[in-house]
N, C-alpha and C positions, 0 to 999 in steps of 0.2 A: 459432522454428524448432521444430516439433512431429514426432514420429515417431507414426505411426497403424498400427493393424492395419486392414488392409484389409477383410478377412473381417467382422470385428466392429464396425467402425467407432468402436473406442476409443481414446483418446489415450493411448501407452505411455509418452512421455516428452517433456517439455519442455526442448528445449537451450537455447532463450533465448527469453524471453517477450516483450521489447522492448528496443529500444536508447534509452537517453536521447535527446530531441529535442537535436540540435545545429545551431545556425544554420548556412544556407547549406550542408547536407547533406541527403540524403534517405535516410530509413531503410528502404525498401523492398529486399527481396530480389529479386537479379535472375537469380541463378543457384544452383541447388543439383544436386549431383551425389553419387551413391552409386558406391563401388568395386562391381565385378561380383562381388567375394567376400564385400561386406557388412561388412569390417573399418572402412572410412572413409566418411566422409562431409564434403562442405564447402559452405559457404554463402557467396555473394559479393552483398553489398549495393551498391546504386547508388554510394553514396559512397565505395567501392573498399575497404572492409572485408572480408578473408577469414578465415573460421575453420574448422579441420580439426578433427573429432571423430573419436575412437576409439568405434566404436558399441558394442563388447562393454562398456566401462567408462563411456559416456557422458560422458568428460572430453575437453577441449579438448587437442588435441596441439599446435598452432601456430597462430597468427594472424598477419596481415600486412595493412598498410594501403597504400593507394595503387595498388589492383590494379583493373585494367581488364575483365579477363577471365581465365579459367582451367579447365583441364581437366586429367583423368587421363593419365598416359602409358598406352600400350599395355600395358605390362608392370604398371602400377597401382603401381607402386614410387615413383613420383615424381609431382608436380603441376608444370605448366608454367603460369605466370603470366606476362603482360603487363601493363605499366603505365608510369607516366611514367620511370621508371629504366630502362626496356627489359624486355628478357625474364629471369624467373629461373626456375630450377629448384630444386624442393624434393625431397629425399629423405623417403620415407615409411618409417620403421623404427621398431621397438620398441627399446627398450633393448639388449635381448640381440641384436637383429641388428646394432645400432650397433656394440657392443663387438666383436661378432666381426668385422665389416667392418673396424674398427679395427686389430684384431690381425693379420689378414689382409693390409691394405695398408701396415703401418708400416714405416717405415725406421728403423733405430737403429745409428747409427755405430758403430764401433770406438772403444774408448777408447785413449789414448796411453799409453805406458809410466808416464809421470808420473801421469797420471790413475788408471791401475790401482794404482798405489803409495799415491796420496794417499786414494783410497776404499777401499782394501783389497779391491780386487775381483780374485778368483781366477779363472782362473791367471793370475799377473804375468808381466812378460817375462822371457826367459831372461838370463843374465849379459853376453851381448853386445847387450842392448837389442833384442832381436827381438819383435815382437808374438806372442801365441800364435794360432795358426791353427786352423781346424776340422781334426779328424780326414778320412782319406779318405773315411769312411761316412757323411760330414755328420750326425753325430749333433747333439744340440742343445745339448750342452754342450762349449764350445771347450777346445781342449786343444795341447799343443804339436805339433809336427811329427814323427812318428816318424823315427827315424835309420835304423832298419832296417827292412826288410819283415817283416810277421809271417809265420812259418812253421807248418806244420800238419803234425802226423804222423799218417800213415795206417796202419792195421794191419790187414792182411789176415787172416782166418781160413781 
């Protein structure tokens, strides 16, 4: 698969020159698609190999075998593929996007009092064995529930 400059007719990049001959398979490309923002491209061979490239770095992002057809989703954040094993949906993310998605959607369970003590995770449970809870302002640092309401002094001038 090649990337060409249409105006000059020069080859800009060779993604893959050829694939080794494999008996009982065909090495002809059946589908090529480029995302509308130009960030990604994929090629699908008739023998079911799909390769996704990052167009800026020219590196392979992912590959998959046994694919019959594929298309970018309307948001172009995914590729929908069909094949022998059914439908498959790939997320297309950079590492930074994947890390951000993971932090946004992760679930972290609360540690038990025994685990907090064992791993020395502050704040520890109180003397009655109650787990610390988040403060009413939902700060990121867990703390013990306040026993009295905070007060505020207002001075008028």
